[in-house]
C-alpha positions as CSV (number, residue, x, y, z in Angstrom):
1,M,118.9,165.9,152.4
2,T,121.0,168.9,149.9
3,Q,120.4,169.2,146.8
4,P,122.4,169.8,144.1
5,I,121.1,172.6,141.3
6,L,121.8,172.9,138.0
7,E,120.1,176.0,135.9
8,P,118.6,174.6,132.5
9,F,120.2,175.0,130.1
10,N,118.4,177.6,127.1
11,F,119.3,176.9,123.6
12,E,116.4,180.1,122.0
13,G,115.3,177.4,119.6
14,D,118.9,176.2,117.7
15,L,119.7,172.7,118.6
16,G,122.2,172.2,116.6
17,P,126.2,171.2,117.0
18,H,127.3,174.9,117.8
19,S,125.0,175.4,120.5
20,F,125.2,171.4,121.7
21,R,128.8,171.8,121.7
22,R,128.0,174.7,124.4
23,F,126.3,172.9,126.3
24,L,128.2,169.9,126.9
25,K,131.4,172.3,127.9
26,Y,128.6,174.1,129.9
27,C,127.8,170.6,131.7
28,A,131.5,169.8,132.4
29,D,132.3,172.6,134.1
30,Q,128.9,172.5,136.3
31,G,130.6,168.2,137.2
32,V,128.6,166.7,135.3
33,S,128.6,162.8,135.0
34,D,126.3,161.8,132.7
35,V,123.6,163.0,129.9
36,L,120.4,162.3,128.5
37,V,118.9,163.4,125.4
38,Q,115.9,161.7,123.9
39,G,113.5,162.7,121.1
40,G,110.3,164.5,123.1
41,D,112.0,164.3,126.1
42,Y,113.9,167.1,127.7
43,I,118.1,167.0,128.1
44,W,118.8,165.7,131.6
45,A,122.3,165.2,133.3
46,E,123.6,162.9,136.7
47,L,124.8,165.2,139.3
48,H,126.3,163.9,142.2
49,G,124.1,160.9,140.9
50,R,120.2,162.8,140.5
51,Q,119.1,163.6,137.5
52,L,118.3,166.8,136.6
53,R,116.5,168.8,133.8
54,A,118.9,170.4,132.0
55,S,117.3,172.2,129.4
56,V,114.8,174.6,128.9
57,S,113.1,173.2,126.2
58,T,112.1,169.3,125.1
59,V,114.4,167.9,121.9
60,K,112.6,167.3,118.7
61,Q,113.2,164.4,117.4
62,G,114.3,165.4,114.4
63,Q,116.5,167.9,115.5
64,L,118.8,164.4,116.9
65,S,119.0,163.5,113.1
66,V,121.0,166.2,112.0
67,L,123.1,166.4,115.7
68,I,124.0,162.8,115.3
69,A,125.0,163.1,111.7
70,A,127.4,166.5,111.9
71,L,128.6,166.6,115.4
72,W,129.4,161.8,114.8
73,S,128.5,160.6,111.6
74,P,125.8,160.2,109.0
75,E,126.3,156.4,109.2
76,I,125.4,156.0,113.2
77,E,121.2,156.6,112.6
78,S,121.1,153.4,109.9
79,L,122.8,151.9,112.7
80,I,120.6,152.5,115.0
81,K,117.3,151.9,112.9
82,R,118.7,148.8,112.2
83,G,118.3,147.4,116.5
84,D,120.8,145.7,117.1
85,E,122.4,146.2,119.6
86,G,122.4,149.7,120.2
87,V,124.9,151.5,119.5
88,D,128.7,152.9,121.1
89,R,130.7,155.7,120.0
90,A,133.6,158.4,121.0
91,L,132.7,162.2,120.7
92,E,135.6,165.0,121.4
93,I,135.1,168.1,120.6
94,T,137.4,171.4,120.9
95,G,137.7,174.6,119.7
96,S,137.9,178.3,121.1
97,D,134.3,179.1,120.1
98,I,132.6,177.5,122.6
99,G,135.5,178.5,125.5
100,L,137.9,175.9,125.3
101,E,141.5,177.1,125.6
102,R,143.8,176.3,122.6
103,G,145.1,172.8,123.2
104,M,141.9,171.6,125.5
105,T,139.4,168.7,124.5
106,L,136.1,167.0,125.8
107,R,135.2,163.5,125.3
108,F,132.0,161.7,125.9
109,R,131.6,158.2,125.6
110,T,128.3,157.8,123.4
111,N,125.6,154.9,123.5
112,F,123.0,155.1,121.1
113,V,119.6,153.2,120.5
114,Q,116.4,153.1,119.9
115,A,113.7,153.2,121.9
116,R,109.7,154.7,122.7
117,I,109.6,157.7,124.9
118,A,106.1,158.6,126.6
119,N,104.3,159.2,123.6
120,L,107.0,159.1,120.9
121,D,107.7,155.8,119.3
122,E,110.6,155.3,117.7
123,A,112.6,158.2,118.7
124,Y,116.6,157.9,119.2
125,S,118.3,157.4,123.1
126,I,121.1,158.8,123.3
127,T,123.5,158.8,126.7
128,M,126.8,159.8,126.8
129,R,129.6,159.2,129.6
130,V,131.3,162.7,130.3
131,I,134.7,161.6,130.2
132,P,136.7,164.5,133.0
133,V,140.0,166.4,131.1
134,D,142.3,165.3,133.7
135,L,143.6,161.9,135.1
136,P,141.8,161.3,138.7
137,D,144.4,161.7,142.2
138,I,143.9,158.4,143.7
139,E,145.9,159.8,147.3
140,K,142.5,162.2,147.0
141,M,140.2,158.9,146.7
142,G,139.9,158.2,150.1
143,I,141.3,154.5,149.6
144,E,142.0,152.5,152.3
145,P,145.6,151.9,153.2
146,D,145.3,148.3,153.5
147,L,144.1,147.7,150.3
148,F,146.2,151.1,148.6
149,E,148.9,149.4,149.4
150,E,148.2,146.4,147.5
151,L,147.1,147.7,144.5
152,F,150.3,148.2,142.5
153,P,151.8,144.1,142.7
154,E,154.9,144.0,140.2
155,A,152.6,140.2,138.8
156,G,149.1,139.1,138.8
157,L,145.1,140.4,138.4
158,V,143.8,143.6,140.4
159,I,139.8,143.7,139.3
160,V,137.8,147.1,139.9
161,C,133.8,146.1,139.9
162,G,130.2,147.4,140.8
163,P,127.5,148.8,138.6
164,T,127.7,151.2,136.1
165,G,128.3,154.8,137.5
166,S,130.1,153.4,140.9
167,G,133.7,155.1,139.3
168,K,135.3,151.9,138.5
169,T,136.8,153.6,135.4
170,T,137.9,156.6,137.8
171,L,139.4,154.3,140.3
172,Q,141.7,151.8,137.0
173,A,142.6,156.0,135.8
174,G,144.0,156.7,139.2
175,V,146.1,153.4,139.4
176,Y,147.4,154.5,135.9
177,K,148.1,158.2,136.8
178,H,150.2,156.8,139.9
179,I,152.0,154.4,138.5
180,G,152.8,156.7,135.7
181,T,154.0,159.2,138.5
182,V,155.4,156.8,140.5
183,M,156.9,154.4,139.0
184,P,159.0,154.8,135.8
185,D,160.5,151.7,135.0
186,R,156.8,150.4,134.4
187,K,156.2,150.3,130.8
188,V,151.7,150.4,130.5
189,I,150.0,149.3,127.2
190,T,146.1,148.9,127.7
191,F,143.3,147.4,125.4
192,D,140.2,149.2,125.5
193,D,136.2,149.0,123.9
194,P,135.7,151.9,124.0
195,I,139.1,154.0,125.3
196,E,137.5,156.2,127.7
197,Y,140.5,158.6,129.9
198,V,143.4,159.6,128.1
199,L,146.7,157.9,129.7
200,G,149.5,159.7,129.8
201,G,151.3,163.7,129.3
202,P,153.8,165.3,129.9
203,H,153.4,164.2,134.3
204,W,154.1,160.6,133.1
205,K,157.7,159.5,134.1
206,G,158.4,156.9,131.5
207,P,157.4,155.8,128.5
208,Q,154.0,157.4,127.0
209,P,151.2,154.8,127.5
210,A,150.5,152.5,124.1
211,Q,146.6,152.3,124.5
212,S,144.7,149.9,121.7
213,Q,141.0,150.5,120.8
214,I,139.5,146.6,120.3
215,G,137.9,146.8,116.9
216,R,139.5,149.6,115.6
217,D,143.0,149.2,116.7
218,I,143.7,145.3,116.8
219,A,141.1,143.7,116.0
220,D,140.5,141.3,119.1
221,F,140.8,140.0,122.5
222,P,143.0,137.2,121.7
223,K,145.3,139.1,118.8
224,A,145.6,141.8,121.7
225,M,147.4,139.2,124.2
226,R,149.3,137.8,121.5
227,N,150.5,141.0,120.6
228,A,150.9,142.5,124.3
229,V,153.7,139.6,125.1
230,R,155.8,140.8,121.7
231,R,156.2,144.5,123.4
232,K,157.2,143.5,127.2
233,P,155.2,145.3,129.1
234,S,154.5,145.8,132.3
235,I,151.3,146.9,132.9
236,I,148.4,145.8,130.6
237,G,145.1,147.1,131.3
238,I,141.6,144.8,129.4
239,G,139.2,147.7,130.4
240,E,136.1,145.8,130.9
241,A,136.5,142.0,131.1
242,R,132.5,141.5,130.2
243,D,132.7,137.4,128.4
244,R,134.5,134.7,128.4
245,V,137.5,135.9,125.3
246,S,138.2,139.3,128.2
247,I,138.4,137.1,131.0
248,E,141.0,134.5,129.4
249,A,142.7,137.2,128.2
250,M,142.9,138.8,132.3
251,V,143.8,136.0,133.2
252,E,146.4,135.0,130.8
253,A,148.2,138.1,130.8
254,S,148.2,138.0,134.8
255,L,149.8,134.4,134.2
256,S,152.3,135.2,132.1
257,G,154.5,138.0,134.7
258,H,152.7,140.9,133.7
259,T,150.0,142.8,136.2
260,C,146.6,143.2,134.9
261,Y,144.4,145.9,135.8
262,A,140.8,145.0,134.2
263,T,137.2,146.0,135.5
264,M,134.2,143.9,135.4
265,H,130.4,144.4,136.2
266,T,129.9,143.0,139.5
267,E,127.8,143.5,143.0
268,S,131.1,141.6,145.7
269,V,133.9,139.8,145.8
270,A,132.2,136.3,145.6
271,E,130.4,137.3,142.6
272,T,132.6,138.3,140.6
273,I,134.5,135.1,141.4
274,N,131.7,133.1,140.4
275,R,130.5,135.4,137.3
276,A,134.1,134.6,136.6
277,I,133.7,130.8,136.2
278,Q,130.7,130.7,134.6
279,T,131.7,131.9,131.2
280,Y,132.7,129.1,130.8
281,P,131.5,125.4,129.8
282,P,130.8,123.1,132.9
283,E,134.1,120.6,131.3
284,Q,136.4,123.5,131.9
285,Q,135.6,125.3,134.6
286,S,137.7,124.0,137.1
287,G,140.8,124.6,134.7
288,I,139.7,128.6,134.3
289,A,139.0,128.0,138.4
290,S,142.4,127.3,138.8
291,R,144.7,129.8,136.7
292,L,141.9,132.6,138.2
293,A,143.0,131.7,141.5
294,G,146.7,131.3,140.7
295,A,146.2,135.0,139.0
296,L,144.0,136.9,141.5
297,R,146.1,139.8,143.7
298,V,142.6,142.0,144.5
299,I,139.7,142.1,143.8
300,I,138.1,145.8,144.8
301,V,133.8,146.7,144.5
302,Q,132.9,149.8,144.6
303,R,129.5,152.1,145.2
304,L,128.9,155.1,144.7
305,L,125.9,156.6,147.2
306,K,124.0,159.9,147.4
307,T,125.0,161.6,150.5
308,T,123.2,164.2,153.0
309,D,125.0,166.8,151.8
310,G,124.4,166.9,147.9
311,K,127.1,164.9,147.1
312,R,128.5,160.9,146.6
313,T,131.3,158.8,148.3
314,A,132.5,156.1,147.7
315,I,132.0,152.4,149.6
316,R,134.4,149.5,148.8
317,E,134.5,146.2,149.8
318,Y,137.0,144.6,149.7
319,L,139.9,141.3,148.9
320,V,143.3,141.0,149.5
321,F,144.5,137.5,147.8
322,D,148.0,137.2,149.7
323,R,149.7,133.6,148.8
324,E,148.0,132.1,152.1
325,F,144.2,132.8,150.9
326,R,145.0,131.6,147.3
327,S,146.6,128.4,149.0
328,E,143.3,128.1,151.1
329,M,141.1,128.4,147.9
330,Q,143.1,126.6,146.2
331,S,142.6,123.6,148.9
332,L,138.7,123.6,148.3
333,P,136.3,123.0,145.4
334,Y,135.9,126.3,144.0
335,N,132.3,126.1,144.4
336,E,133.2,126.5,148.0
337,W,135.4,129.2,147.8
338,A,131.7,131.8,147.7
339,M,130.9,130.6,151.1
340,L,134.9,131.4,152.1
341,I,134.9,134.8,150.5
342,R,131.8,135.6,152.2
343,I,132.2,134.7,155.5
344,K,136.1,135.9,155.6
345,L,134.8,139.3,154.6
346,E,131.5,138.8,157.2
347,D,133.9,138.2,159.9
348,A,135.8,141.7,159.3
349,A,133.1,143.7,158.7
350,G,134.4,144.6,155.3
351,T,131.4,144.0,153.1
352,L,129.6,146.4,151.2
353,D,126.6,146.7,153.9
354,D,128.6,147.1,156.3
355,K,130.8,150.5,155.1
356,A,127.3,151.3,153.7
357,W,125.3,151.0,157.5
358,R,128.5,152.6,158.8
359,L,127.4,155.6,156.8
360,Y,124.1,155.7,157.9
361,Q,124.9,155.6,161.3
362,D,127.0,158.5,160.9
363,G,124.1,160.3,159.4
364,R,126.0,160.3,156.1
365,I,122.9,159.1,154.0
366,L,119.6,158.5,153.8
367,Q,117.2,155.1,155.1
368,D,117.0,154.7,151.0
369,E,120.4,154.8,150.5
370,F,121.0,151.5,152.4
371,V,118.2,150.0,151.4
372,G,119.8,150.4,148.1
373,V,122.8,148.6,149.3
374,A,121.5,146.2,151.5
375,G,118.0,145.2,151.0
376,M,115.2,146.7,153.5
377,K,115.6,142.9,155.5
378,E,118.7,143.4,156.3
379,F,117.7,147.5,157.4
380,R,115.5,145.5,160.1
381,K,117.7,143.0,161.3
382,R,120.1,145.8,161.7
383,S,118.5,148.1,163.1
384,L,116.9,145.6,165.4
385,S,120.4,144.2,166.4
386,A,121.2,148.2,166.9
387,Q,117.9,149.1,169.6
388,E,119.0,145.4,171.3
389,N,122.6,146.5,172.2
């Protein structure tokens, strides 16, 4: 398998704010998706799903204290040491002194946490996600034609799902860019925690999108939804629906005549529905299930698999919830929906396992990648079936 190449960056003993900004510019130029900086360890960069050593020397814990205070905020170190749930912050860097053109900004989503790193106790672990400057072009993502034509309903809920690093936010940003480019009458507002891709720009044909950050621009999701309906948007973006409050927000937004886009950390279409329902207490699950079924238009679950050419490719399991299928769902108890969905996807050979198996058969991924999606038992089952046929 071809391996991507990244030359380790030489800080020459100076891991200060200026040199670190230069390093981040270098990573962005090389197409790096994530950067990991830890006390007592080398800096690591993720490129096409591979972890590559990105620094010549290891990082001293004391260097991180100076770096955090200079580039983010002095208060972050005390928040890390408090040991609550980690700290999330955004970072924007500019400046011709590191080779950025005038008006150009690099953005990173950053998480800080305290941890033991090898023999170093109470070290800092900083994970940085590179947010590309340009919005992605959805027409270059290889979206299946039957899925693409369902991604822009007049009203209802579209959920993009997958594990961390599966390209959920990138796909969602591509949807927004397409709307802004070819659907000028659709007014877009989003509520994110935090804001990742910055929407809008000269290519946007309609009103520039208004992006509000939860906790900074507006207090919480319930207040965001009350605010949203007063502003007459066509599209409401929720960002990540991770708990009952945000799930309630996405369902209510969809049922109020708007198109709502959201993401969830789930690994199948059936699991997505179950996860949403199970955030509610048992006595309320029937009610939210009925409202969710009425709101749903599309669920997409995406994974990025490492390919034999050293890059990655996306596979997607998806289901379109048209009027006929929603009626079929609502004719059954909600605890039978998962089985109904699995049968429908398996009959169409549309599961993630099916998509990964086709890539394996075509020689585009190795056995380990398929097993990572479907498990060794499924690999043996499909291999035996292929031999018999």
